[in-house]
Backbone atoms as SQL, in Angstrom:
CREATE TABLE atoms (id INTEGER PRIMARY KEY, chain TEXT, resi INTEGER, resn TEXT, atom TEXT, x REAL, y REAL, z REAL);
INSERT INTO atoms VALUES
  (1, 'A', 1, 'UNK', 'N', 1.766, -11.869, 12.290),
  (2, 'A', 1, 'UNK', 'CA', 1.186, -10.718, 13.057),
  (3, 'A', 1, 'UNK', 'C', -0.326, -11.003, 13.106),
  (4, 'A', 2, 'UNK', 'N', -1.084, -11.164, 12.079),
  (5, 'A', 2, 'UNK', 'CA', -2.450, -11.515, 12.061),
  (6, 'A', 2, 'UNK', 'C', -3.100, -12.393, 13.116),
  (7, 'A', 3, 'UNK', 'N', -2.073, -13.641, 13.155),
  (8, 'A', 3, 'UNK', 'CA', -2.752, -14.544, 14.139),
  (9, 'A', 3, 'UNK', 'C', -2.673, -14.079, 15.559),
  (10, 'A', 4, 'UNK', 'N', -1.796, -13.267, 15.947),
  (11, 'A', 4, 'UNK', 'CA', -1.745, -12.713, 17.289),
  (12, 'A', 4, 'UNK', 'C', -2.756, -11.857, 17.467),
  (13, 'A', 5, 'UNK', 'N', -2.809, -10.951, 16.684),
  (14, 'A', 5, 'UNK', 'CA', -3.999, -9.869, 16.622),
  (15, 'A', 5, 'UNK', 'C', -5.396, -10.473, 16.667),
  (16, 'A', 6, 'UNK', 'N', -5.628, -11.599, 15.911),
  (17, 'A', 6, 'UNK', 'CA', -6.787, -12.449, 15.920),
  (18, 'A', 6, 'UNK', 'C', -6.790, -13.014, 17.336),
  (19, 'A', 7, 'UNK', 'N', -5.995, -13.512, 17.925),
  (20, 'A', 7, 'UNK', 'CA', -5.965, -14.307, 19.217),
  (21, 'A', 7, 'UNK', 'C', -6.451, -13.188, 20.151),
  (22, 'A', 8, 'UNK', 'N', -5.624, -12.037, 20.157),
  (23, 'A', 8, 'UNK', 'CA', -6.210, -10.784, 21.126),
  (24, 'A', 8, 'UNK', 'C', -7.549, -10.555, 21.012),
  (25, 'A', 9, 'UNK', 'N', -8.051, -10.561, 19.895),
  (26, 'A', 9, 'UNK', 'CA', -9.450, -10.206, 19.679),
  (27, 'A', 9, 'UNK', 'C', -10.532, -11.216, 20.193),
  (28, 'A', 10, 'UNK', 'N', -10.003, -12.564, 20.145),
  (29, 'A', 10, 'UNK', 'CA', -10.958, -13.632, 20.832),
  (30, 'A', 10, 'UNK', 'C', -10.689, -13.628, 22.273),
  (31, 'A', 11, 'UNK', 'N', -9.397, -13.288, 22.788),
  (32, 'A', 11, 'UNK', 'CA', -9.169, -13.403, 24.347),
  (33, 'A', 11, 'UNK', 'C', -9.827, -12.035, 25.090),
  (34, 'A', 12, 'UNK', 'N', -9.729, -10.885, 24.488),
  (35, 'A', 12, 'UNK', 'CA', -10.303, -9.654, 25.088),
  (36, 'A', 12, 'UNK', 'C', -11.712, -9.242, 24.566),
  (37, 'A', 13, 'UNK', 'N', -11.797, -9.614, 23.338),
  (38, 'A', 13, 'UNK', 'CA', -13.301, -9.153, 22.967),
  (39, 'A', 13, 'UNK', 'C', -13.251, -8.008, 22.127),
  (40, 'A', 14, 'UNK', 'N', -14.205, -7.662, 21.393),
  (41, 'A', 14, 'UNK', 'CA', -14.404, -6.540, 20.357),
  (42, 'A', 14, 'UNK', 'C', -14.633, -5.334, 21.334),
  (43, 'A', 15, 'UNK', 'N', -15.416, -5.391, 22.308),
  (44, 'A', 15, 'UNK', 'CA', -15.746, -4.382, 22.973),
  (45, 'A', 15, 'UNK', 'C', -14.461, -3.734, 23.631),
  (46, 'A', 16, 'UNK', 'N', -13.886, -4.283, 24.316),
  (47, 'A', 16, 'UNK', 'CA', -12.549, -3.842, 25.048),
  (48, 'A', 16, 'UNK', 'C', -11.554, -3.572, 23.753),
  (49, 'A', 17, 'UNK', 'N', -11.341, -4.159, 22.766),
  (50, 'A', 17, 'UNK', 'CA', -10.365, -3.705, 21.790),
  (51, 'A', 17, 'UNK', 'C', -10.969, -2.505, 21.040),
  (52, 'A', 18, 'UNK', 'N', -12.296, -2.327, 21.051),
  (53, 'A', 18, 'UNK', 'CA', -12.725, -1.012, 20.478),
  (54, 'A', 18, 'UNK', 'C', -12.338, 0.162, 21.499),
  (55, 'A', 19, 'UNK', 'N', -12.537, -0.114, 22.643),
  (56, 'A', 19, 'UNK', 'CA', -12.156, 0.895, 23.686),
  (57, 'A', 19, 'UNK', 'C', -10.576, 1.165, 23.386),
  (58, 'A', 20, 'UNK', 'N', -9.667, 0.183, 23.514),
  (59, 'A', 20, 'UNK', 'CA', -8.459, 0.374, 23.226),
  (60, 'A', 20, 'UNK', 'C', -8.139, 1.138, 22.023),
  (61, 'A', 21, 'UNK', 'N', -8.935, 1.071, 20.836),
  (62, 'A', 21, 'UNK', 'CA', -8.747, 1.563, 19.663),
  (63, 'A', 21, 'UNK', 'C', -9.028, 3.077, 19.823),
  (64, 'A', 22, 'UNK', 'N', -10.020, 3.696, 20.576),
  (65, 'A', 22, 'UNK', 'CA', -10.242, 5.029, 20.893),
  (66, 'A', 22, 'UNK', 'C', -9.226, 5.527, 21.689),
  (67, 'A', 23, 'UNK', 'N', -8.788, 4.744, 22.701),
  (68, 'A', 23, 'UNK', 'CA', -7.611, 5.355, 23.486),
  (69, 'A', 23, 'UNK', 'C', -6.326, 5.581, 22.608),
  (70, 'A', 24, 'UNK', 'N', -6.009, 4.694, 21.750),
  (71, 'A', 24, 'UNK', 'CA', -4.784, 4.877, 20.996),
  (72, 'A', 24, 'UNK', 'C', -4.917, 6.097, 19.914),
  (73, 'A', 25, 'UNK', 'N', -6.171, 6.189, 19.538),
  (74, 'A', 25, 'UNK', 'CA', -6.534, 7.176, 18.558),
  (75, 'A', 25, 'UNK', 'C', -6.300, 8.573, 19.429),
  (76, 'A', 26, 'UNK', 'N', -6.815, 8.601, 20.661),
  (77, 'A', 26, 'UNK', 'CA', -6.581, 9.922, 21.341),
  (78, 'A', 26, 'UNK', 'C', -5.110, 10.204, 21.718),
  (79, 'A', 27, 'UNK', 'N', -4.414, 9.137, 21.828),
  (80, 'A', 27, 'UNK', 'CA', -2.794, 9.458, 22.101),
  (81, 'A', 27, 'UNK', 'C', -2.276, 9.782, 21.018),
  (82, 'A', 28, 'UNK', 'N', -2.552, 9.252, 19.771),
  (83, 'A', 28, 'UNK', 'CA', -2.039, 9.919, 18.694),
  (84, 'A', 28, 'UNK', 'C', -2.428, 11.320, 18.436),
  (85, 'A', 29, 'UNK', 'N', -3.701, 11.574, 18.602),
  (86, 'A', 29, 'UNK', 'CA', -4.078, 13.154, 18.523),
  (87, 'A', 29, 'UNK', 'C', -3.395, 13.805, 19.415),
  (88, 'A', 30, 'UNK', 'N', -3.102, 13.587, 20.583),
  (89, 'A', 30, 'UNK', 'CA', -2.346, 14.114, 21.522),
  (90, 'A', 30, 'UNK', 'C', -0.754, 14.430, 21.229),
  (91, 'A', 31, 'UNK', 'N', -0.216, 13.398, 20.401),
  (92, 'A', 31, 'UNK', 'CA', 1.195, 13.696, 19.976),
  (93, 'A', 31, 'UNK', 'C', 1.211, 14.595, 18.708),
  (94, 'A', 32, 'UNK', 'N', 0.045, 14.574, 17.936),
  (95, 'A', 32, 'UNK', 'CA', 0.046, 15.556, 16.718),
  (96, 'A', 32, 'UNK', 'C', -0.124, 16.839, 17.196),
  (97, 'A', 33, 'UNK', 'N', -0.945, 17.076, 18.356),
  (98, 'A', 33, 'UNK', 'CA', -0.900, 18.368, 18.786),
  (99, 'A', 33, 'UNK', 'C', 0.171, 18.917, 19.633),
  (100, 'A', 34, 'UNK', 'N', 0.900, 17.953, 20.240),
  (101, 'A', 34, 'UNK', 'CA', 2.255, 18.525, 20.439),
  (102, 'A', 34, 'UNK', 'C', 3.139, 18.862, 19.461),
  (103, 'A', 35, 'UNK', 'N', 3.118, 18.217, 18.292),
  (104, 'A', 35, 'UNK', 'CA', 3.927, 18.505, 17.278),
  (105, 'A', 35, 'UNK', 'C', 3.639, 19.953, 16.818),
  (106, 'A', 36, 'UNK', 'N', 2.359, 20.223, 16.513),
  (107, 'A', 36, 'UNK', 'CA', 1.821, 21.499, 16.137),
  (108, 'A', 36, 'UNK', 'C', 2.274, 22.566, 16.934),
  (109, 'A', 37, 'UNK', 'N', 2.555, 22.283, 18.315),
  (110, 'A', 37, 'UNK', 'CA', 2.825, 23.390, 19.213),
  (111, 'A', 37, 'UNK', 'C', 4.365, 23.526, 19.200),
  (112, 'A', 38, 'UNK', 'N', 5.027, 22.780, 18.375),
  (113, 'A', 38, 'UNK', 'CA', 6.606, 22.761, 18.277),
  (114, 'A', 38, 'UNK', 'C', 7.355, 21.899, 19.361),
  (115, 'A', 39, 'UNK', 'N', 6.461, 20.958, 19.830),
  (116, 'A', 39, 'UNK', 'CA', 7.004, 19.983, 20.778),
  (117, 'A', 39, 'UNK', 'C', 7.201, 18.446, 20.333),
  (118, 'A', 40, 'UNK', 'N', 7.557, 18.371, 19.040),
  (119, 'A', 40, 'UNK', 'CA', 7.563, 17.098, 18.516),
  (120, 'A', 40, 'UNK', 'C', 8.411, 16.041, 19.147),
  (121, 'A', 41, 'UNK', 'N', 7.899, 14.926, 19.465),
  (122, 'A', 41, 'UNK', 'CA', 8.880, 13.918, 19.980),
  (123, 'A', 41, 'UNK', 'C', 8.611, 12.646, 19.039),
  (124, 'A', 42, 'UNK', 'N', 9.475, 12.625, 17.890),
  (125, 'A', 42, 'UNK', 'CA', 9.167, 11.785, 16.857),
  (126, 'A', 42, 'UNK', 'C', 9.110, 10.270, 17.299),
  (127, 'A', 43, 'UNK', 'N', 9.742, 9.885, 18.293),
  (128, 'A', 43, 'UNK', 'CA', 9.742, 8.470, 18.640),
  (129, 'A', 43, 'UNK', 'C', 8.301, 8.286, 19.268),
  (130, 'A', 44, 'UNK', 'N', 7.716, 9.193, 20.126),
  (131, 'A', 44, 'UNK', 'CA', 6.490, 8.915, 20.649),
  (132, 'A', 44, 'UNK', 'C', 5.432, 8.858, 19.413),
  (133, 'A', 45, 'UNK', 'N', 5.554, 9.801, 18.550),
  (134, 'A', 45, 'UNK', 'CA', 4.803, 9.860, 17.336),
  (135, 'A', 45, 'UNK', 'C', 4.672, 8.455, 16.652),
  (136, 'A', 46, 'UNK', 'N', 5.865, 7.949, 16.471),
  (137, 'A', 46, 'UNK', 'CA', 6.027, 6.700, 15.757),
  (138, 'A', 46, 'UNK', 'C', 5.377, 5.573, 16.565),
  (139, 'A', 47, 'UNK', 'N', 5.621, 5.578, 17.724),
  (140, 'A', 47, 'UNK', 'CA', 5.018, 4.704, 18.627),
  (141, 'A', 47, 'UNK', 'C', 3.531, 4.694, 18.648),
  (142, 'A', 48, 'UNK', 'N', 2.982, 5.823, 18.430),
  (143, 'A', 48, 'UNK', 'CA', 1.401, 5.981, 18.631),
  (144, 'A', 48, 'UNK', 'C', 0.883, 5.677, 17.287),
  (145, 'A', 49, 'UNK', 'N', 1.580, 6.043, 16.053),
  (146, 'A', 49, 'UNK', 'CA', 0.987, 5.432, 14.782),
  (147, 'A', 49, 'UNK', 'C', 1.200, 4.191, 14.711),
  (148, 'A', 50, 'UNK', 'N', 2.272, 3.355, 15.380),
  (149, 'A', 50, 'UNK', 'CA', 2.053, 1.980, 15.419),
  (150, 'A', 50, 'UNK', 'C', 0.973, 1.240, 16.120),
  (151, 'A', 51, 'UNK', 'N', 0.833, 2.064, 17.386),
  (152, 'A', 51, 'UNK', 'CA', -0.494, 1.455, 17.936),
  (153, 'A', 51, 'UNK', 'C', -1.751, 1.412, 17.411),
  (154, 'A', 52, 'UNK', 'N', -1.871, 2.751, 16.562),
  (155, 'A', 52, 'UNK', 'CA', -3.068, 2.929, 15.844),
  (156, 'A', 52, 'UNK', 'C', -3.208, 1.873, 14.745),
  (157, 'A', 53, 'UNK', 'N', -2.006, 1.679, 13.959),
  (158, 'A', 53, 'UNK', 'CA', -2.143, 0.753, 13.015),
  (159, 'A', 53, 'UNK', 'C', -2.583, -0.758, 13.475),
  (160, 'A', 54, 'UNK', 'N', -2.142, -1.085, 14.574),
  (161, 'A', 54, 'UNK', 'CA', -2.460, -2.366, 15.238),
  (162, 'A', 54, 'UNK', 'C', -3.866, -2.476, 15.693),
  (163, 'A', 55, 'UNK', 'N', -4.380, -1.486, 16.119),
  (164, 'A', 55, 'UNK', 'CA', -5.793, -1.607, 16.552),
  (165, 'A', 55, 'UNK', 'C', -6.705, -1.471, 15.290),
  (166, 'A', 56, 'UNK', 'N', -6.248, -0.593, 14.378),
  (167, 'A', 56, 'UNK', 'CA', -6.944, -0.710, 13.094),
  (168, 'A', 56, 'UNK', 'C', -7.067, -2.055, 12.439),
  (169, 'A', 57, 'UNK', 'N', -6.071, -2.623, 12.363),
  (170, 'A', 57, 'UNK', 'CA', -6.024, -4.057, 11.753),
  (171, 'A', 57, 'UNK', 'C', -7.021, -5.006, 12.600),
  (172, 'A', 58, 'UNK', 'N', -7.011, -4.823, 13.760),
  (173, 'A', 58, 'UNK', 'CA', -7.899, -5.538, 14.703),
  (174, 'A', 58, 'UNK', 'C', -9.484, -5.233, 14.271),
  (175, 'A', 59, 'UNK', 'N', -9.734, -3.831, 14.029),
  (176, 'A', 59, 'UNK', 'CA', -11.144, -3.571, 13.855),
  (177, 'A', 59, 'UNK', 'C', -11.422, -4.175, 12.574),
  (178, 'A', 60, 'UNK', 'N', -10.462, -4.137, 11.299),
  (179, 'A', 60, 'UNK', 'CA', -10.798, -4.586, 10.090),
  (180, 'A', 60, 'UNK', 'C', -11.101, -6.023, 10.259),
  (181, 'A', 61, 'UNK', 'N', -10.295, -6.867, 10.864),
  (182, 'A', 61, 'UNK', 'CA', -10.533, -8.147, 11.129),
  (183, 'A', 61, 'UNK', 'C', -11.845, -8.567, 11.740),
  (184, 'A', 62, 'UNK', 'N', -12.225, -7.881, 12.616),
  (185, 'A', 62, 'UNK', 'CA', -13.464, -8.057, 13.379),
  (186, 'A', 62, 'UNK', 'C', -14.642, -7.910, 12.327),
  (187, 'A', 63, 'UNK', 'N', -14.555, -6.810, 11.908),
  (188, 'A', 63, 'UNK', 'CA', -15.712, -6.483, 10.857),
  (189, 'A', 63, 'UNK', 'C', -15.582, -6.886, 9.371),
  (190, 'A', 64, 'UNK', 'N', -14.590, -7.780, 9.178),
  (191, 'A', 64, 'UNK', 'CA', -14.246, -8.524, 7.865),
  (192, 'A', 64, 'UNK', 'C', -14.277, -7.288, 6.822),
  (193, 'A', 65, 'UNK', 'N', -13.302, -6.485, 6.981),
  (194, 'A', 65, 'UNK', 'CA', -13.016, -5.495, 6.012),
  (195, 'A', 65, 'UNK', 'C', -11.539, -5.703, 5.656),
  (196, 'A', 66, 'UNK', 'N', -11.450, -5.669, 4.066),
  (197, 'A', 66, 'UNK', 'CA', -10.137, -5.951, 3.503),
  (198, 'A', 66, 'UNK', 'C', -9.391, -5.073, 3.167),
  (199, 'A', 67, 'UNK', 'N', -8.191, -5.084, 3.137),
  (200, 'A', 67, 'UNK', 'CA', -7.224, -4.069, 2.604),
  (201, 'A', 67, 'UNK', 'C', -7.800, -3.375, 1.365),
  (202, 'A', 68, 'UNK', 'N', -8.064, -4.118, 0.458),
  (203, 'A', 68, 'UNK', 'CA', -8.591, -3.663, -0.993),
  (204, 'A', 68, 'UNK', 'C', -10.101, -2.777, -0.719),
  (205, 'A', 69, 'UNK', 'N', -10.676, -3.131, 0.481),
  (206, 'A', 69, 'UNK', 'CA', -12.001, -2.361, 0.519),
  (207, 'A', 69, 'UNK', 'C', -11.501, -1.002, 0.973),
  (208, 'A', 70, 'UNK', 'N', -10.513, -0.889, 1.983),
  (209, 'A', 70, 'UNK', 'CA', -9.999, 0.292, 2.443),
  (210, 'A', 70, 'UNK', 'C', -9.292, 1.030, 1.377),
  (211, 'A', 71, 'UNK', 'N', -8.488, 0.451, 0.460),
  (212, 'A', 71, 'UNK', 'CA', -7.794, 0.923, -0.506),
  (213, 'A', 71, 'UNK', 'C', -8.488, 1.622, -1.560),
  (214, 'A', 72, 'UNK', 'N', -9.771, 0.983, -1.862),
  (215, 'A', 72, 'UNK', 'CA', -10.564, 1.550, -2.773),
  (216, 'A', 72, 'UNK', 'C', -11.052, 2.951, -2.244),
  (217, 'A', 73, 'UNK', 'N', -11.628, 3.003, -1.217),
  (218, 'A', 73, 'UNK', 'CA', -12.045, 4.163, -0.820),
  (219, 'A', 73, 'UNK', 'C', -10.912, 5.226, -0.374),
  (220, 'A', 74, 'UNK', 'N', -9.759, 4.829, -0.014),
  (221, 'A', 74, 'UNK', 'CA', -8.546, 5.977, 0.039),
  (222, 'A', 74, 'UNK', 'C', -8.229, 6.404, -1.317),
  (223, 'A', 75, 'UNK', 'N', -8.393, 5.520, -2.337),
  (224, 'A', 75, 'UNK', 'CA', -8.202, 6.005, -3.758),
  (225, 'A', 75, 'UNK', 'C', -9.117, 7.023, -4.168),
  (226, 'A', 76, 'UNK', 'N', -10.431, 6.852, -3.716),
  (227, 'A', 76, 'UNK', 'CA', -11.513, 7.771, -4.093),
  (228, 'A', 76, 'UNK', 'C', -11.442, 9.009, -3.383),
  (229, 'A', 77, 'UNK', 'N', -10.987, 8.987, -2.216),
  (230, 'A', 77, 'UNK', 'CA', -10.692, 10.260, -1.441),
  (231, 'A', 77, 'UNK', 'C', -9.624, 11.057, -1.865),
  (232, 'A', 78, 'UNK', 'N', -8.518, 10.141, -2.186),
  (233, 'A', 78, 'UNK', 'CA', -7.346, 11.097, -2.747),
  (234, 'A', 78, 'UNK', 'C', -7.612, 11.610, -4.012),
  (235, 'A', 79, 'UNK', 'N', -8.423, 11.026, -4.893),
  (236, 'A', 79, 'UNK', 'CA', -8.770, 11.596, -6.274),
  (237, 'A', 79, 'UNK', 'C', -9.690, 12.930, -5.848),
  (238, 'A', 80, 'UNK', 'N', -10.557, 12.837, -4.984),
  (239, 'A', 80, 'UNK', 'CA', -11.449, 13.884, -4.574),
  (240, 'A', 80, 'UNK', 'C', -10.659, 15.122, -4.172),
  (241, 'A', 81, 'UNK', 'N', -9.596, 14.819, -3.307),
  (242, 'A', 81, 'UNK', 'CA', -8.687, 15.747, -2.844),
  (243, 'A', 81, 'UNK', 'C', -8.044, 16.497, -3.868),
  (244, 'A', 82, 'UNK', 'N', -7.344, 15.617, -4.900),
  (245, 'A', 82, 'UNK', 'CA', -6.661, 16.147, -6.099),
  (246, 'A', 82, 'UNK', 'C', -7.633, 17.066, -6.888),
  (247, 'A', 83, 'UNK', 'N', -8.738, 16.596, -7.148),
  (248, 'A', 83, 'UNK', 'CA', -9.750, 17.514, -7.965),
  (249, 'A', 83, 'UNK', 'C', -10.065, 18.908, -7.216),
  (250, 'A', 84, 'UNK', 'N', -10.081, 18.735, -5.877),
  (251, 'A', 84, 'UNK', 'CA', -10.457, 19.833, -5.210),
  (252, 'A', 84, 'UNK', 'C', -9.317, 20.966, -5.116),
  (253, 'A', 85, 'UNK', 'N', -8.250, 20.359, -5.070),
  (254, 'A', 85, 'UNK', 'CA', -6.860, 21.285, -5.120),
  (255, 'A', 85, 'UNK', 'C', -6.629, 21.854, -6.590),
  (256, 'A', 86, 'UNK', 'N', -7.045, 21.122, -7.595),
  (257, 'A', 86, 'UNK', 'CA', -6.787, 21.793, -8.998),
  (258, 'A', 86, 'UNK', 'C', -8.000, 22.651, -9.089),
  (259, 'A', 87, 'UNK', 'N', -9.107, 22.780, -8.714),
  (260, 'A', 87, 'UNK', 'CA', -10.164, 23.617, -8.850),
  (261, 'A', 87, 'UNK', 'C', -10.154, 24.814, -7.846),
  (262, 'A', 88, 'UNK', 'N', -9.007, 24.835, -7.049),
  (263, 'A', 88, 'UNK', 'CA', -9.134, 25.999, -6.227),
  (264, 'A', 88, 'UNK', 'C', -8.255, 27.302, -6.744);
């Protein structure tokens, strides 16, 4: 999968792939809003989550961001959320 995503980055460039990422994030936002309004289409939600995951991987590749870099920050943020909830 990484090989294909990398080839797409080379072929289309970071500028276009960044625009695609923004579009995919907006489509996910739309599906979440529909779900909140009681119009959940789980298949579409899953499709948009998959699209966002793909473009996120490309952004990470281009900017040399490793999974461990992201995981470290995720862990910090989850711990901060845990602390916040315990102190409410």
